[in-house]
N, C-alpha and C positions, 0 to 999 in steps of 0.2 A: 021808682027811685033807684038811682045807681048805688049799688053796694060797693063799699071799699074792701079790698082784700090785702090788709096790712100784714106785718110781720107776725103778730100773735096768731092770726088766722092760718098763716102759712105753716107755722110750727105745729098747730093743732092738726092740720091736714097731713103733715108728714108723720106725725105720731100715729094717727089713725091708719095710715098705710102700713106702718111697721107692725101694728097689732093685727090687722086684718089680712094682710098679704101673706102668702106662704113664704117660709124661709128660702133663701137662695139655694140652688142646688150645689151641694158641696161634695167633694169626693169622700164618700164613706167607705168605699171599697178599694182594697189594695190588690194589685195583680203582681205577683212576684214571679219573674222568669228565672229559670235555673237550668244549668247544664244537666244536672241530675238531682232527683229528689229521692232520698232514702226514706221510705214511709215506715219501715220496720215491719209492719204487719201486712202490707199489700205490695211488697216488692219494691223495685227501683223504677222510677219514672224517668225516662230519657227525654231531654228537652221539655221539661215540665213547667206547668204554671200552677201556682198556688194562689187562690182567691181568698181574701180575708175580709170579713165583715163583722163589725162590733166585737172585735177581739178574737173571733173564732174562724175556723176554716170553713168557708162556705162551699168551696169546690176545689178539687185538685185533679190533675190529669195531664196527658200529653198537650203540647202547645196547640192552642186553638183560638177561638174567638174570645176576645176580651171585652167585657162590658164597657160601653162608651164613656161611662162616668167613673171609671176606675183610675186610680193613681198607679201608674206603671213603674215598677222598680226593676231594673234590668240587672239581674245577676246571671245572665246567660252563659258566663264563663265560670260560674262558681257552683259549688256543691252544697246542697241543703240536707241537713239531718235534723231529727227532733231534738229539742232542748234536752240536755242531759239531766239526769236525776240522781241525787245522792240520798240513799234511803237511811243513812246513819252518819252523822257528822258531829263530833264533839268539839265544836269551835264556833266562833262568831259572837262570843261573850267574854266576860272578864276572866272567870276561872271555870274549869270543866266540872268541878264538883264542890259541894259543901264539905267541911271537915267531918261533920257528923255522918256516920255510915247509914243512918236510917232517916231519910228526909223525903218521904213520898209526897209531902205537902208543898214542896217547892216546884216552880216551873221556870224553864229557861226564858220564858217571855219577859220575866222581870229583869233580865240582864242582857237581852239580845240587843245588838248594835248593828244596824244596817250599814253603817259606814265602816265597820270592822274590816281590816285588811283581808281576813279570811273569806269574807263574803264577796268583797270586790274581786279577789283572786279567783273565787269559784265562777263568778260571772264571766270574767276574762277567759276562763278555760271552757266556756260553753255550758255551764251548769245553770239551769233556770229554776230548778226546784230542789230545795234541801230540807231534809228532816233533821233539825238541830236537836240533839239529845244530850243529857248529862253524860259524863265520861264513865269509865269502867271501874273507878276506884272505890265506889261505895256499894252498899248492899241494895238498899232501896234509894235510888238516886234522884227521883223526881220525874217530872213530866216534860216531854219534848213538844216541839211545835214545827209544822211544815210551813215554810215560807217561800215566796218568790224572792229571787236574789236581786231584786231591784225595787226601790221605793224610798220615800223620804221618812215615813213613820211606820211602825209595826202594823198599824191598821191597814195601810196600803198594801203591804207585802204578805200579810197573814193569809194562809190557805186553811190550815187546820190548827186550832189553838191547843188541843190536847191530843197529840198524835200517838201517844203511848207512854208507858212508864218504864224507865230504865231500871233493870235489875241485873246484878252481877253476882255470880256464884263462885267467883275466882278466889275468894278469901281476902282478908285484909291483913294489915301489918300485925294486928293483935288477935285475929281469929282464923282458924282453919276452915276448910270447906265444910266439915262436919258442923262447926259452930255456925257458919253462915246459913246452911240449910235449916238448922234448928231455929235460928232467928227468923227466917222467912215463914216457916210453918207456924211459929208462935204468933207472929204478927198477923198472918192471914186468919188464923183461928180466933184471935182476939177481935179482929175486924168482923168476922162472921157473927160472933156473940154480940158485938155492938149493934150490928144491923138488925139482928133478931130483937134485941131490946127496943131498938128505935121503932120497929114495926108494931110493937105492943103498945106504944104510947097512943093516947087518944088523939083524935083530930084536933081537939081544942088545945091539948098540950103542944102539939106540933106548931099550930097556928101562933100560939103565944110565944114560943121560942123564936120562930122566924120573924115575927113582926116587932116584938118588944126587946129582943136581946141583940145588941150589936155584935158583930163577928168578934171584936176584940175581947168581949166579956163572956163568950160562950165557953163551955167546958173544954179542958184540954183534950178530952176524948174526941170532940168534934174535929179539931185540927188534926189529931193523930190518925183518925180512921176513915174520914170521909173520902179522901183521894184513893186509898186502897179499896174502899167500898165500891167506888166507881169502876175500879179495875176488875173486881170480882163480879160485878154486875155486867161486865162486857161492854161498858161505854167506850173504852179504849183498850188496846192490847198491851202486851208486855214485850219489851225488847230485852231479851236475856243474853248477857254476855257469857259465853262458854269457851274458856281457853282450851279445854281438852275434850277428847271424844267421850270420856266418862261423864263429863259435865253436861254434855248434850243429852245423854240418857237420863240423868237426874233431873235436868230442867224439863224434859218431856213428861216425866213422871209427875213432877210438881204441877205442870200445866194441866195434866189430865185430872189430877185430884181436885184442883181448885177451879177448873173450867176456864183457864186463861187462853186468850187468843194470842199466841206467841210467835214472835219473830226471833230467830236464833242468830245472834251476832257472834261469829266464831273466831277463835284464835287459830293460828296456822296448824297447831297440833291436832285440831279437831277434824282434820281430813279423814282420820280413821273412822269417823262416824258417817262417812258418805253413804254406805249401804243402809244404815239405820235411818238416815234422813230420807232416803228414797222410799223405804218401807212405810214410814210414818207420814210422808208427804209434807215435810217441814218446810217452812219459809226460811231461806237462808241468806245471810249477808256475810261475804267472805272478809277475812282480815286483809288490810293493805299489803301484808307480806305474802304475796302469792307464790313465790319460790322460796321454799323452806328447806333448811339443811338440818338433819338429825344424824345421830350416830347409829350405825348399823349394830343391832344387838349382838351379833356374832363376831364381826370383824372389828367393831368400834371405829370403822372408817366413816367419814362424812358421807351421807346419802342425800342426794338431791330429791326433793319432792315438789312436783308441780301440783299445788293444792287444787286449783280449779279443774285440772284434768281429772283428779280423783273423783270429784263430784260429778263432772260431766259424764264420766264413764258409767256412772250409775243412773244417769238420766235426771239428775237433780238440777233444776233451774236455780240460779243464784244472782244476787246483785253484788256489785263491786263497791269498795270504799277507796277513797284516795287519802293521802297523808301529805299535806303540803310541806311538812317539816322534814320529809325524807325525799331526796332527789329521785330515788328509784320508785316512788309511789306518788309523785307530786300531783298528777291530774287523773281524771277518769279516762280520758283518751289514752294516756300513757299506760294505765292499768289494762285497758282493753288490748293494747298492742302486745302486752306481755302474754295475754291469752293466745293470741295468734301465733306468737313465737313458740308457744307450747303445743301447737297443732290444732287449736280450737278454731272453728270457722269464723270469718269476719261477721257473719250474720248473727251468730250466738254472742260474739263479743259486743256487737252494737246493742243487742237486746239487753245484755247484762248491765248496761249503763243508761237504759231508756225504759223499755217496756216492763222488764221484770221488777225493777225498783218501784215503778208506778203501781204494779199489781200488789206488791208488798204493802204499799202505803194506802191501798184501796182507792187510788186516783187514776186507774187505767181508763176510766170513762172520760177523763178530762185531758190527761197528758200521757207522754211515753211513746206516742207514735203520731204520725201525720195522717189524720183521717177527717173526713167531713163531720163537722159538729164539735170537734175537739178544740181546745185552746190553741191559738196560733203561737206556739212556743217553738222556736227553731233556731238553728245555728247555721251561719253561712261560712263555708270553708273555701280556701283558695285551691285546695287539692283534695284528693280522696281522703275519707275519714281517718284511715290508719297510715297515712303517709307521714313518716317521722318529721319530714321537713315542712309539713303543712301548718297552716295558721288559722286560728279563729279570727275572722274579719269582722263579723257582725253577729249580734245576738238579739233576737226579737222575743219579747214576752207579751203575750196577749195582743199580738199584732203591732206592738210599739217597739221602736228601736231602743234597746236597753244598753247596748254596748257597741261602740265603734272604735276599732283598733287605732284608726288614724287620730282619734281624739283622746287616746289613753295617755294621760300626762305621766303616769308612773313608768310606763314603758319608754317614753321619751326621755325621762330622767336617766333611766338605766342605759339607754343608747348613748347618751351624752356624758356618761360616767359622773353624773352629779351626785349619785348616792354615796354617802360616806365622806364627801368633801366638806 
């Protein structure tokens, strides 16, 4: 008997093929050609190729054989450097601080806005990773978060949800430095007492509290001490703002007593603590004001201080910060150029905006340099990294194009003088 093969049978046949047949070969590998690749940790590769697979660097080296199924992107007249990293940035949300000086329980994640101009500006300037922190105006300012500078929602961009707690010992409008240190010690001691009491509770008590008591109805102690408890347990570190050299010494003592894993966010006057920082092997982030003027104690004449040079002379590695609100500190590339103008090598300058901040954030296994196995975060430049007339043309995050200068509408508006009309 002759069997008919009508439309229903044909559809069934096609669906079966779709299920049973292997997917068509697609280009899952990208091969990026470049005039130069600055790896930061493994030197400079002339006429290099960067192979990217599943968002990571699978191979890199001098120009050679390219896999047959790779998508080739030709930047053979361009320069590639690792994505820049900002280890401390108090922007990208509505306000830099709460009005209350003791708010360890807040987190910047509650107000981060990926469409914020500050984050778009950072991406435009080559920054692929940012540690967004509370500002310097409170004592216990709350927790920060490390993000990628590209994404639709926080979940897409988030790298580290609790990157550290911001502490400032600069003093407030109503409290001196002595008062601030007393507040910190009291808060830490009260937290230790709270943790000790909590440990003495029976397992049943803990289970009952966790299961039956909603967060909104738990005791104020829970809200007040849990975040600082995590700090004291070492679940995340402290980013302590120290305006002066004496503040650095006091912050180090505090960190030693309470076992804090500390990063020191320094004011320009703290350059006098460079030798101390070297002795104690402190992790240091320099103030955006890299060239500082102070009065000579004898002549009272203005004295120029190259802050980064003071630390470099003592062998201290440091990360740089930018400040988009100040023309003289607007981008990390610009900050690094200032180091070079002060006699610091281009290699050290590039490290200070890539690998060193990655180390500070504990992310040097993922970002900060171009190496096999790391995330494919990189910047494509039209000229050498520290050529003042150079431009960021493209930015890739995890192998995906995150920024294209030719499609930057904000830059087009500026070029056409539309802003302010």
